[in-house]
N, C-alpha and C positions, 0 to 999 in steps of 0.2 A: 921183120919190121914191126915195131911196137904199134899198137892201136892208136896211141896218142900222137904218133907222127903224122897221121892223116887228118887229125882234127885241126880245124882252123878257127881263129878268133872270129866269132860271129859279128863283132863290131870293130873291124880293123881301123876305121877312120875316126872312131869315137874315143877321144883321149880322156874322158871323165866318166868313171863308172860310179853308179849309185847303188849302195847296198844297205841292208838292214838286217841285223842279227846273222850275218854271214850269207844272206841270200841276195844274189845279184838281181836288182830290180830293173835297171835301165842303164843306158850309156848315152852321153851327150858330147857334142863337139865344142860347146862353149858354156862357160860358167861365169857369172858376174854377181856382184853384190856381197862377196865375202869380205866383211869388214865390220868395224865398230866405231862408234863415236862416244867419247866420254863428255857428257854435258857438265858444265860447271855453274855454280852460282857465285855472285860477287858480293863481297861484304866490304863496305867502306869503313875503314878503321877510323874511329872518331878522332878528329883533330889532327890527323897525320896527313891527310890528303892522299893517302894510299888506298887503292882498291885491291883487296885480296880476293883470290879466286880459289874455290874449293870444289873438288870433284863431287858431283851430286848423284848422277846415275849414268848407266851405260845404255846406249840405244843401238840396236842392231837393225840394219836394213834387210829387205827381202833378198833372198838368194834366187837368182834367175838362171834356169838351165835352158839352153836353146839347141835346136836341131838334134833331136835324139830318137832313140828306139827304146821301147819298153818291152822287156822280156817277161815280166811278171805283172799281174794286175794289182799288186799290193798298193801302188801309188793311187790308182783309181779308187780302191776300197777306202783309203784314207780320206779322199775327197768326199766320197759318199757318206762316210760317218760324220764328217764335219757339216755337210749340208743337212743331214738328218737332225743333228744337234741344234743347228740354227733354226730350222723349221719346226722343231719340237715334235717331229714324228717318231723319234726314238729317244733313248736316254741321252743325257747331256755328256756324251763322251766325245771329245774333240779329236781323239785318236792322234795324240802327239807321240812321235817316236824319234829316237836318235838315228839319223841317217849319216852314212859315211860317203863322202865324195873323194874318190881316189883318182889322182892324176897319174896318167901313164906317160913315160917318156917315149921318144921315137922308136926305141927298141921294144916297146910294149911292156916294160917292167915298171914297177912302182916308183914314182917320183916323190909324191907327197899325199897325205891323207888329211882331210878336215872332217871333224864330226860336227854336224849341224844338230844342236841339242834341242830336243822337244819340238821337232819340225812338224808343221801341218801344211797341207796343200792349200794354197790361197787361190790359185788360178791356173788353168791349163788350156792350151789350144792345140788341137790335133791338126795334122796335115791332111790333105785330101787322101781318101782311102784308095789303095792300090790293090787290085785283086791278085796281082802277081807277087805280093809280099805278105807274109803271114804275121809280121810284127806290126805294132802300132807305131807310126811315125808321129813325133811330137814336135811342133814348132816351138813351143815354150811351155815351161812349167815353173810356177812361182811358188816358193816356200817361205812361209813366215816361221819364225823360230825364237828361241830364248837364249841363244848364244852359240859361239863357234869355238871349237878347240882344235888346235893343230896337233896332229899325232906325230908326224914325221916331217 
């Protein structure tokens, strides 16, 4: 029997895995906010009575991850760097990184991956601490970012 046959997925009910540079950081049961809005400006064509609309900028909403487990403290380190930059206690490095959100199907294999570009932790809420569990349970984690790319 191979060693890998005894290994089990530590996050069997968590369908969304978060990773950065190949390092698995966390897994969540729910993800929302993956989307974009193209804002337009209107130009009234003189004398024609027609209002033309032109794309002006793209606006991305916050990505919200809910009900999760954090396996690495990298996400907390990102928040700490952001807080330090805002408070001026350290250099102005907002620690923005590209994070991958990978959705698994019911069989546990890859369904789709989104890259959240230049993400930064905006807000997080931990669950109550449980002495019987060595991982950090997260109620919600909110990411602000500069764009989303669909990989698959």
